[in-house]
C-alpha positions in Angstrom: -63.2 -60.0 63.0 -61.1 -57.3 64.5 -58.3 -59.8 65.0 -58.2 -60.6 61.2 -58.2 -56.9 60.4 -55.1 -56.3 62.6 -53.3 -59.3 61.1 -53.9 -57.9 57.5 -52.5 -54.4 58.5 -49.4 -56.0 60.1 -48.8 -58.1 56.9 -49.1 -54.9 54.7 -46.7 -52.9 56.9 -44.2 -55.8 56.9 -44.2 -56.1 53.1 -43.7 -52.3 52.7 -40.8 -52.4 55.1 -39.2 -55.4 53.3 -39.5 -53.5 50.0 -37.7 -50.5 51.4 -34.9 -52.7 52.7 -34.4 -54.3 49.3 -34.2 -50.9 47.6 -31.6 -49.5 50.1 -29.5 -52.7 50.0 -29.4 -54.2 46.5 -27.7 -57.6 46.2 -23.9 -57.7 45.8 -22.7 -59.6 42.8 -20.0 -62.1 43.3 -18.2 -61.0 40.1 -19.2 -57.3 39.4 -18.9 -56.0 35.8 -16.4 -53.2 35.5 -17.2 -50.4 33.0 -14.8 -50.3 30.0 -11.9 -47.8 30.2 -11.8 -45.5 27.2 -8.5 -43.8 26.5 -8.9 -40.1 25.8 -7.1 -39.0 22.5 -3.9 -37.1 23.0 -3.6 -34.0 20.9 -0.3 -32.1 20.4 -0.3 -28.7 22.1 -1.7 -25.9 19.8 0.7 -23.1 19.2 -0.9 -19.7 19.2 -0.9 -18.1 15.7 0.9 -14.8 15.8 0.9 -12.2 13.0 4.4 -10.7 12.9 3.1 -7.4 11.5 0.6 -7.1 14.3 3.3 -7.9 16.8 5.5 -5.2 15.3 2.7 -2.6 15.4 2.0 -3.4 19.0 5.6 -2.7 19.8 5.6 0.7 18.1 4.7 4.1 19.7 2.0 6.3 18.2 4.8 8.6 16.9 6.6 5.8 15.1 3.3 4.7 13.5 2.6 8.2 12.2 6.1 8.5 10.7 5.2 5.4 8.6 2.4 7.4 7.0 4.9 9.8 5.3 7.3 9.7 2.3 9.2 12.9 2.1 11.6 14.7 -0.3 15.2 15.7 0.3 16.7 18.9 -1.1 20.4 18.2 -1.7 22.7 15.6 -3.1 24.0 14.3 0.2 22.5 13.6 3.6 22.2 16.6 6.0 20.6 17.4 9.3 17.1 17.5 7.8 17.3 13.9 6.7 18.8 12.9 10.0 16.0 14.5 11.8 13.4 13.0 9.5 14.8 9.5 10.2 15.4 9.7 13.9 12.8 12.2 15.2 9.9 11.6 12.7 10.9 8.1 11.7 9.5 8.6 8.2 8.4 5.7 6.0 10.8 6.7 3.3 12.2 9.3 0.8 11.5 10.3 -2.8 14.3 11.4 -5.1 14.1 14.0 -7.9 16.7 15.2 -10.5 17.9 17.7 -7.9 19.2 14.8 -5.8 21.1 13.0 -8.6 24.4 13.8 -10.3 26.0 10.5 -11.2 25.9 6.8 -10.1 28.6 7.1 -7.4 26.9 10.1 -5.8 23.5 8.6 -6.0 24.7 5.3 -4.5 26.4 7.1 -1.7 23.3 9.2 -0.8 21.0 6.1 -0.8 23.5 4.1 1.2 23.9 7.0 3.7 20.1 7.1 4.3 20.0 3.3 4.8 22.9 3.4 7.2 21.4 6.2 9.2 18.1 4.3 9.4 19.6 1.0 10.7 18.8 1.9 14.3 15.1 2.0 13.4 13.0 -1.2 13.4 11.4 -0.4 10.0 13.4 -0.2 6.7 13.0 2.8 4.4 11.0 3.1 1.2 13.3 4.7 -1.4 11.3 5.9 -4.3 11.6 7.7 -7.6 9.6 8.6 -10.7 11.2 6.7 -13.5 8.6 6.4 -16.2 10.9 6.7 -19.3 10.4 9.4 -21.9 9.9 12.9 -20.5 9.9 11.8 -16.8 13.2 10.2 -16.1 15.1 11.1 -12.9 17.9 8.7 -13.8 18.7 10.1 -17.3 22.0 11.6 -15.9 23.1 8.0 -15.3 21.4 5.8 -17.8 20.3 6.0 -21.4 16.7 7.0 -21.4 13.8 5.0 -23.0 11.4 6.3 -25.6 8.1 7.9 -24.4 5.2 5.9 -23.2 3.3 7.0 -26.3 6.0 5.5 -28.5 5.8 2.2 -26.6 2.0 2.3 -26.9 2.3 2.6 -30.6 4.1 -0.7 -30.7 1.2 -2.4 -28.8 3.6 -5.3 -28.1 3.2 -7.2 -24.8 6.7 -8.5 -24.8 8.3 -5.1 -25.5 6.1 -3.6 -22.8 7.2 -6.1 -20.2 10.9 -5.5 -21.2 10.3 -1.7 -21.0 9.1 -2.1 -17.4 11.9 -4.6 -16.6 14.4 -2.0 -17.8 12.9 0.6 -15.6 13.1 -1.8 -12.7 16.7 -2.8 -13.3 17.8 0.8 -13.3 16.0 1.6 -10.1 17.1 -1.6 -8.3 20.7 -1.2 -9.4 21.1 2.0 -7.3 19.1 0.7 -4.3 15.6 2.1 -4.9 12.6 -0.1 -4.0 9.6 2.0 -5.3 9.0 3.3 -8.8 6.0 5.7 -9.3 5.0 4.1 -12.6 3.3 3.2 -14.8 1.1 6.1 -15.8 -2.4 4.5 -16.4 -4.0 7.8 -17.5 -5.8 7.7 -20.9 -4.7 10.6 -23.0 -8.3 11.5 -24.0 -7.7 15.3 -24.1 -5.2 16.5 -26.7 -4.8 19.8 -24.8 -3.7 18.0 -21.6 -0.6 19.9 -20.5 0.8 17.4 -18.0 0.1 13.8 -19.3 0.4 13.8 -23.1 3.0 11.4 -24.3 3.4 10.1 -20.7 0.3 8.0 -21.5 0.4 4.8 -23.6 -2.5 6.0 -25.7 -6.0 7.2 -25.9 -7.9 3.9 -25.8 -8.6 2.2 -22.5 -7.8 -1.4 -23.7 -4.4 -0.3 -25.1 -3.5 1.6 -22.0 -4.6 -1.4 -19.9 -2.6 -4.0 -21.9 0.6 -2.0 -22.2 0.4 -0.6 -18.7 -0.1 -3.9 -17.0 2.9 -5.4 -18.8 5.1 -2.4 -17.8 3.9 -2.9 -14.2 4.7 -6.6 -14.2 8.1 -5.8 -15.8 8.9 -3.4 -13.0 7.7 -5.8 -10.3 9.9 -8.6 -11.8 12.9 -6.7 -10.4 11.5 -6.7 -6.9 10.6 -3.0 -7.3 7.1 -1.9 -6.1 5.3 -0.5 -9.1 2.8 2.3 -8.3 0.4 3.2 -11.1 -1.0 6.7 -11.2 -3.0 9.0 -11.2 -6.3 7.4 -10.0 -9.1 7.8 -11.0 -7.5 9.4 -14.2 -5.6 12.5 -15.1 -5.8 12.2 -18.9 -8.8 14.5 -19.5 -7.5 17.5 -17.7 -6.8 20.9 -19.3 -4.6 22.3 -16.5 -1.5 21.0 -14.8 -2.2 20.0 -11.2 1.4 21.0 -10.3 0.1 24.6 -10.8 -3.6 24.6 -10.1 -6.6 22.3 -9.3 -8.0 20.6 -12.4 -11.7 20.0 -12.6 -13.3 17.2 -14.6 -17.1 17.3 -15.1 -17.7 13.6 -15.5 -20.2 11.3 -13.9 -19.1 8.1 -12.1 -20.5 6.0 -14.9 -18.5 7.9 -17.5 -15.3 7.3 -15.4 -16.1 3.6 -15.2 -16.5 3.5 -19.0 -13.1 5.1 -19.6 -10.6 6.4 -17.0 -11.1 3.7 -14.4 -10.7 0.7 -16.8 -6.9 0.5 -16.6 -6.9 0.8 -12.8 -9.5 -1.9 -12.5 -7.3 -4.1 -14.6 -4.3 -3.3 -12.4 -6.2 -4.3 -9.3 -7.3 -7.5 -10.9 -3.6 -8.3 -11.7 -2.6 -7.7 -8.1 -1.2 -4.2 -8.0 0.3 -3.4 -4.6 -0.2 0.4 -4.4 -1.9 3.2 -6.3 -1.3 6.9 -6.4 -4.4 9.2 -6.2 -4.6 12.5 -8.1 -5.3 16.1 -7.2 -8.4 16.4 -9.4 -11.9 17.7 -8.5 -14.8 15.6 -9.8 -17.8 17.7 -8.8 -20.4 15.2 -9.9 -18.9 12.7 -7.5 -17.5 15.0 -4.7 -18.0 18.8 -5.1 -16.0 19.6 -2.0 -12.7 17.7 -2.2 -10.3 16.6 -5.0 -9.7 12.8 -5.3 -6.8 12.9 -2.8 -9.1 14.2 -0.1 -12.3 12.5 -1.1 -13.8 9.7 1.0 -16.2 9.0 -1.8 -13.4 8.4 -4.3 -10.8 6.7 -2.1 -12.9 4.7 0.4 -16.1 4.0 -1.4 -15.0 3.7 -5.1 -11.4 2.6 -4.9 -11.6 0.4 -1.8 -15.3 -0.8 -1.6 -16.4 -0.9 -5.2 -13.1 -1.8 -6.9 -12.0 -4.0 -4.0 -8.5 -2.5 -3.6 -6.9 -3.5 -0.3 -3.4 -2.3 -0.9 -1.5 0.9 -0.1 -3.0 4.2 -1.3 -0.5 7.0 -1.8 -1.3 10.7 -2.4 0.2 12.7 -5.1 2.6 15.4 -3.8 0.8 17.5 -1.2 3.0 20.5 -2.0 1.6 20.9 -5.5 -0.3 24.0 -6.5 -3.6 22.1 -6.8 -3.4 21.6 -3.0 -1.5 24.5 -1.4 -3.4 27.1 -3.4 -6.8 25.8 -2.1 -6.1 24.2 1.3 -3.4 24.0 3.9 -1.0 21.1 3.4 -1.8 20.0 7.0 -5.6 20.0 6.3 -5.2 18.2 3.0 -2.9 15.5 4.6 -5.3 14.7 7.5 -8.3 14.7 5.2 -6.5 12.3 2.8 -5.9 9.9 5.8 -9.5 10.2 7.0 -10.7 9.4 3.5 -8.9 6.1 3.3 -5.4 7.0 2.2 -2.3 5.5 3.7 0.9 7.4 2.8 1.1 11.2 2.4 3.7 12.3 -0.1 5.5 15.6 0.9 8.1 16.3 -1.7 9.3 19.9 -1.0 10.3 22.0 1.9 11.4 20.3 5.1 9.2 22.5 7.3 6.2 20.8 5.7 7.3 17.5 7.0 7.3 18.8 10.6 3.9 20.6 10.2 2.2 17.6 8.6 3.6 15.1 11.2 2.5 17.3 14.1 -0.9 17.8 12.6 -1.5 14.1 12.3 -0.5 13.6 15.9 -2.9 16.4 17.0 -5.7 14.8 14.9 -5.3 11.5 16.8 -5.2 13.2 20.1 -8.3 15.2 19.2 -10.2 12.2 18.0 -10.4 13.3 14.4 -8.3 10.2 13.5 -8.3 7.1 15.7 -5.2 5.0 16.6 -7.2 2.0 15.3 -7.3 3.7 11.8 -3.6 4.5 12.1 -2.9 0.8 12.9 -4.8 -0.3 9.8 -2.8 1.9 7.6 0.5 0.9 9.1 -0.5 -2.7 8.8 -0.8 -2.3 5.0 2.5 -0.4 4.8 4.5 -2.9 6.9 3.0 -5.8 5.1 4.2 -4.3 1.7 7.7 -3.8 3.1 7.8 -7.4 4.2 6.4 -8.8 1.0 9.2 -7.2 -1.0 11.8 -8.0 1.7 12.9 -4.4 1.9 16.0 -3.9 4.1 18.5 -1.1 4.7 21.3 -2.9 2.8 24.0 -0.9 1.1 24.6 -1.4 -2.6 27.9 -1.9 -4.4 29.1 -0.2 -7.6 26.7 -0.5 -10.6 27.5 -1.8 -14.1 26.3 1.2 -16.1 27.7 0.0 -19.4 25.8 -3.3 -19.3 22.5 -1.7 -18.4 22.9 1.0 -21.1 23.8 -1.7 -23.7 20.5 -3.5 -22.9 18.6 -0.2 -23.0 20.1 0.5 -26.5 18.8 -2.8 -27.8 15.3 -2.2 -26.3 15.2 1.3 -27.9 15.9 -0.2 -31.3 13.2 -2.8 -30.9 10.7 -0.1 -29.9 11.6 2.2 -32.7 11.3 -0.7 -35.1 
């Protein structure tokens, strides 16, 4: 019996051992099957996408970026050491011209060409701007025949005439080498006692001002001139001149949306590139700061609610509305903190230096961040690229031809 038991145990162990050998040494096929070879797809190398504006900003110093946040005035009729310093030391974004800078076509061309020539060593071309609205605000009336007032154009309520009006303004500006026109005025003349807007407005109805103003804007842009509507959120209901003191408008935001803001909203819908903000206090919206210094008005209303992503420019920071209530340095930094991009400093060269230095100090102190500065400079440089602005000298201008076209337009507007 024991013998049979041992025989069974030996058989079981033998079978287990054989199974292990079979697992460790599987049979070798005479003709093994090779796995199929699948070719990997070959893709062309992917080139990294680079934004030329970002590249340019990354190559700029903080001081160069801050210079792009300023458009400044000039006092005389020819370039002097102040303009040379503003170009080379402060590297300003551009200049604004007034009647004090203009005598005739030859002198104006020479001054503009001198500024461009002086700036050619800088990497960013200049904005060269002017207020050429037609009517009572015409800086070029010493050179060209002036157009009728905006109110007169509004009375015609003619889209084609309005476009031609803007085109005429654009032709005059571009013929001398300007690239920005602070026009059209989109203020609604709702206050007959307004001392500063009046016939600079196209009328007292929002639809009329919107229709005429948009066509004028498009006419200006047709000549590759940047049109900058003003004075957001609306200067038409003031009873004092912001050049002299700070106007106050006691309106709610809903009231502004139902009147003053309508033309600006239309301009944004039609692709306006830049907007000028006014020195007006709206205490029901912001009881501390006027529009130019108000984060509530610039950042929340203009940018967030109305969806404007373009360049925001201040009205002149040397006006009485500002300098009689704030320091120009404080106002300029607050404007930038509130969402603005370009500070307009039209008078006194010492103001250029003080504002420039204050902005630098504000970045160094953490009041403004370089990230914020970069965002503003990005919008500014993008606008300069879109309009292909360059520091190219202009040749002599055909005044007679432009005046002849202006005369015809005047007759059409006057009926």
